[in-house]
Backbone as JSON, one array per atom type, in Angstrom:
{
  "sequence": "XXXXXXXXXXXXXXXXXXXXXXXXXXXXXXXXXXXXXXXXXXXXXXXXXXXXXXXXXXXXXXXXXXXXXXXXXXXXXXXXXXXXXXXXXXXXXXXXXXXXX",
  "N": [[0.85, -1.19, 0.0], [0.6, 2.16, -0.88], [1.81, 4.99, 0.81], [0.25, 8.1, 1.99], [2.02, 10.23, 1.64], [3.47, 9.55, -0.62], [1.66, 9.92, -2.74], [1.28, 12.65, -2.44], [3.81, 13.63, -3.05], [3.99, 12.93, -5.75], [1.91, 14.52, -6.75], [2.95, 17.04, -6.14], [5.21, 17.09, -7.79], [3.99, 16.99, -10.32], [2.63, 19.44, -10.21], [4.75, 21.3, -10.02], [6.09, 20.8, -12.44], [4.06, 21.56, -14.24], [3.76, 24.28, -13.55], [6.32, 25.2, -14.2], [6.25, 24.78, -16.94], [4.21, 26.57, -17.72], [5.34, 29.01, -16.98], [7.73, 29.25, -18.47], [7.4, 28.7, -21.19], [6.58, 29.85, -24.51], [4.84, 29.15, -26.41], [1.45, 28.77, -27.11], [0.06, 26.35, -26.98], [1.71, 24.65, -25.46], [1.61, 26.03, -23.06], [-1.04, 25.6, -22.36], [-0.9, 22.84, -21.97], [0.67, 22.81, -19.68], [-1.08, 23.96, -17.85], [-2.98, 21.96, -17.75], [-1.47, 19.95, -16.51], [-1.2, 21.09, -13.96], [-3.88, 21.06, -13.11], [-4.27, 18.29, -13.07], [-2.58, 17.59, -10.99], [-4.02, 18.62, -8.87], [-6.2, 16.89, -9.01], [-4.99, 14.44, -8.24], [-4.38, 15.06, -5.59], [-7.0, 15.43, -4.52], [-8.09, 12.83, -4.75], [-6.27, 11.32, -3.22], [-6.47, 12.47, -0.61], [-9.15, 11.94, -0.15], [-9.12, 9.21, 0.03], [-7.38, 8.58, 2.19], [-7.74, 10.39, 4.37], [-10.44, 11.1, 4.8], [-12.65, 8.87, 4.41], [-15.39, 8.96, 3.97], [-15.91, 11.21, 2.49], [-16.39, 12.05, -0.85], [-13.94, 12.1, -2.88], [-13.44, 11.55, -5.54], [-15.58, 12.65, -6.86], [-15.04, 15.4, -6.8], [-12.76, 15.32, -8.36], [-13.83, 14.56, -10.82], [-15.29, 16.87, -11.41], [-13.13, 18.63, -11.77], [-11.94, 17.5, -14.01], [-13.98, 17.88, -15.9], [-14.04, 20.67, -15.94], [-11.46, 21.1, -16.95], [-11.71, 20.0, -19.5], [-13.57, 21.74, -20.66], [-12.08, 24.09, -20.51], [-9.97, 23.41, -22.2], [-11.29, 23.15, -24.66], [-12.23, 25.79, -25.13], [-9.81, 27.22, -25.02], [-8.34, 26.04, -27.11], [-9.91, 26.85, -29.25], [-9.41, 29.59, -29.14], [-6.65, 29.55, -29.68], [-6.64, 28.5, -32.28], [-8.0, 30.55, -33.63], [-6.18, 32.61, -33.2], [-3.98, 31.63, -34.62], [-5.09, 31.65, -37.15], [-5.35, 34.38, -37.65], [-2.72, 35.59, -37.32], [-0.89, 33.74, -38.18], [0.72, 32.32, -36.38], [1.42, 30.8, -33.22], [2.69, 31.92, -31.15], [2.89, 33.38, -28.04], [3.96, 35.87, -27.45], [3.53, 37.39, -29.71], [0.94, 38.2, -29.65], [0.42, 40.77, -28.83], [0.48, 42.28, -31.11], [-2.07, 42.26, -32.13], [-3.56, 44.19, -30.87], [-3.52, 46.75, -32.02]],
  "CA": [[0.0, 0.0, 0.0], [1.37, 3.39, -1.01], [1.37, 5.97, 1.82], [-0.26, 9.39, 1.52], [3.13, 11.08, 1.23], [3.83, 9.19, -2.0], [0.73, 10.61, -3.64], [1.54, 14.09, -2.34], [5.04, 13.9, -3.79], [3.65, 12.86, -7.18], [1.12, 15.72, -7.06], [3.85, 18.21, -6.11], [6.04, 17.05, -8.99], [3.13, 17.4, -11.43], [2.36, 20.87, -10.08], [5.97, 22.05, -10.35], [6.3, 20.68, -13.89], [3.06, 22.39, -14.91], [4.11, 25.67, -13.32], [7.51, 25.48, -15.0], [5.82, 24.85, -18.34], [3.46, 27.8, -17.92], [6.2, 30.19, -16.8], [8.87, 29.34, -19.37], [7.08, 28.48, -22.6], [5.93, 30.94, -25.23], [3.87, 28.55, -27.31], [0.17, 28.71, -26.42], [-0.34, 24.96, -26.75], [2.47, 24.11, -24.32], [1.09, 26.66, -21.86], [-2.25, 24.85, -22.03], [-0.49, 21.55, -21.42], [1.11, 23.07, -18.32], [-2.28, 24.16, -17.03], [-3.57, 20.63, -17.56], [-0.66, 19.27, -15.48], [-1.56, 21.65, -12.66], [-5.2, 20.53, -12.75], [-4.12, 16.88, -12.74], [-2.01, 17.48, -9.64], [-5.14, 18.81, -7.95], [-6.95, 15.62, -9.02], [-4.27, 13.45, -7.43], [-4.58, 15.43, -4.18], [-8.38, 15.13, -4.13], [-8.27, 11.38, -4.6], [-5.44, 10.85, -2.11], [-7.06, 12.87, 0.66], [-10.42, 11.24, 0.01], [-8.87, 7.82, 0.42], [-6.66, 8.4, 3.44], [-8.14, 11.25, 5.48], [-11.89, 11.1, 5.04], [-13.24, 7.91, 3.47], [-16.8, 9.24, 3.68], [-15.98, 12.29, 1.5], [-16.2, 11.51, -2.18], [-12.92, 12.87, -3.58], [-13.5, 11.35, -6.97], [-16.57, 13.57, -7.39], [-14.31, 16.63, -7.06], [-11.86, 15.07, -9.49], [-14.64, 14.59, -12.05], [-15.54, 18.28, -11.7], [-11.9, 19.22, -12.3], [-11.77, 16.98, -15.37], [-14.96, 18.57, -16.74], [-13.56, 22.04, -16.11], [-10.29, 21.06, -17.83], [-12.17, 19.76, -20.86], [-14.16, 22.99, -21.14], [-10.96, 25.03, -20.7], [-9.22, 22.99, -23.38], [-12.08, 23.47, -25.85], [-12.22, 27.23, -25.33], [-8.44, 27.66, -25.3], [-7.96, 25.61, -28.45], [-10.6, 27.74, -30.18], [-8.66, 30.84, -29.14], [-5.38, 29.31, -30.37], [-6.91, 28.38, -33.71], [-8.31, 31.89, -34.13], [-4.91, 33.33, -33.19], [-3.18, 31.14, -35.75], [-5.75, 32.08, -38.38], [-5.13, 35.81, -37.85], [-1.33, 36.02, -37.43], [-0.1, 32.59, -38.64], [1.66, 31.91, -35.35], [0.8, 30.59, -31.91], [3.61, 32.49, -30.18], [2.14, 34.25, -27.15], [4.53, 37.22, -27.5], [3.04, 38.1, -30.88], [-0.46, 38.57, -29.45], [0.36, 42.22, -28.68], [0.27, 42.86, -32.43], [-3.5, 42.3, -32.43], [-4.19, 45.32, -30.2], [-3.59, 47.94, -32.88]],
  "C": [[0.89, 1.25, 0.0], [0.89, 4.39, 0.04], [0.93, 7.29, 1.18], [0.86, 10.28, 1.0], [3.58, 10.78, -0.2], [2.96, 9.9, -3.02], [0.97, 12.12, -3.62], [2.81, 14.48, -3.08], [4.77, 13.89, -5.3], [2.86, 14.11, -7.59], [2.0, 16.96, -7.07], [4.74, 18.25, -7.35], [5.23, 17.48, -10.21], [2.87, 18.9, -11.4], [3.58, 21.7, -10.49], [6.27, 21.97, -11.84], [5.32, 21.54, -14.68], [3.36, 23.87, -14.75], [5.33, 26.08, -14.13], [7.14, 25.64, -16.47], [5.07, 26.14, -18.63], [4.37, 29.03, -17.88], [7.26, 30.34, -17.89], [8.52, 29.24, -20.85], [6.4, 29.69, -23.21], [4.89, 30.43, -26.2], [2.56, 28.35, -26.53], [-0.25, 27.28, -26.11], [0.42, 24.36, -25.57], [2.05, 24.77, -23.01], [-0.19, 25.95, -21.41], [-1.93, 23.48, -21.46], [0.0, 21.7, -19.98], [-0.06, 23.27, -17.37], [-2.97, 22.82, -16.76], [-2.78, 19.83, -16.51], [-1.0, 19.78, -14.08], [-2.92, 21.12, -12.2], [-5.13, 19.04, -12.39], [-3.47, 16.69, -11.39], [-3.09, 17.72, -8.59], [-6.01, 17.56, -7.88], [-6.3, 14.57, -8.14], [-4.45, 13.77, -5.95], [-5.99, 15.13, -3.71], [-8.58, 13.64, -3.86], [-7.49, 10.85, -3.4], [-6.05, 11.22, -0.76], [-8.41, 12.21, 0.9], [-10.19, 9.82, 0.49], [-8.3, 7.7, 1.82], [-7.23, 9.2, 4.61], [-9.62, 11.19, 5.81], [-12.55, 10.15, 4.05], [-14.7, 8.19, 3.12], [-16.97, 10.39, 2.69], [-15.63, 11.71, 0.14], [-15.23, 12.38, -2.98], [-12.98, 12.72, -5.08], [-14.58, 12.23, -7.62], [-15.92, 14.91, -7.71], [-13.38, 16.47, -8.26], [-12.62, 15.09, -10.81], [-14.98, 16.03, -12.42], [-14.31, 18.96, -12.28], [-11.66, 18.76, -13.73], [-12.75, 17.67, -16.33], [-14.52, 20.0, -16.99], [-12.35, 22.08, -17.05], [-10.7, 20.82, -19.28], [-12.79, 21.03, -21.45], [-13.06, 24.02, -21.4], [-10.17, 24.68, -21.95], [-9.98, 23.34, -24.66], [-12.05, 24.97, -26.14], [-10.83, 27.72, -25.71], [-7.98, 27.23, -26.69], [-8.68, 26.43, -29.52], [-9.88, 29.08, -30.27], [-7.35, 30.68, -29.9], [-5.59, 29.19, -31.87], [-7.24, 29.73, -34.34], [-7.04, 32.74, -34.19], [-4.04, 32.92, -34.38], [-3.77, 31.61, -37.09], [-5.45, 33.55, -38.69], [-3.66, 36.18, -38.08], [-0.38, 34.91, -37.85], [0.99, 32.19, -37.67], [0.89, 31.67, -34.06], [1.75, 31.05, -30.8], [2.86, 33.53, -29.35], [2.67, 35.69, -27.18], [3.99, 38.03, -28.67], [1.58, 38.53, -30.75], [-0.6, 40.08, -29.32], [0.12, 42.92, -30.01], [-1.22, 43.05, -32.73], [-4.21, 43.49, -31.78], [-4.45, 46.49, -31.13], [-4.47, 47.78, -34.04]]
}
């Protein structure tokens, strides 16, 4: 049986990788992938705490809500990225400032 700390370490690694991806990348798609990693780390925490700390709380219900929110975020963000690519032929986030003028 894996202890709670093992799950928390995995969630922390996922969160740090997602944060690193969001902070360092300039490509919109990789930024979205980083956000997905952060949301998945929250899922791991919900499930782990539901299993070890409060068996009567349904942690997987919260995880399903996070997955639904991530799917909606991915659909909207990909629509924005496709529109961005259609207008300026690039998905570089730094070039978005050109669209203001």
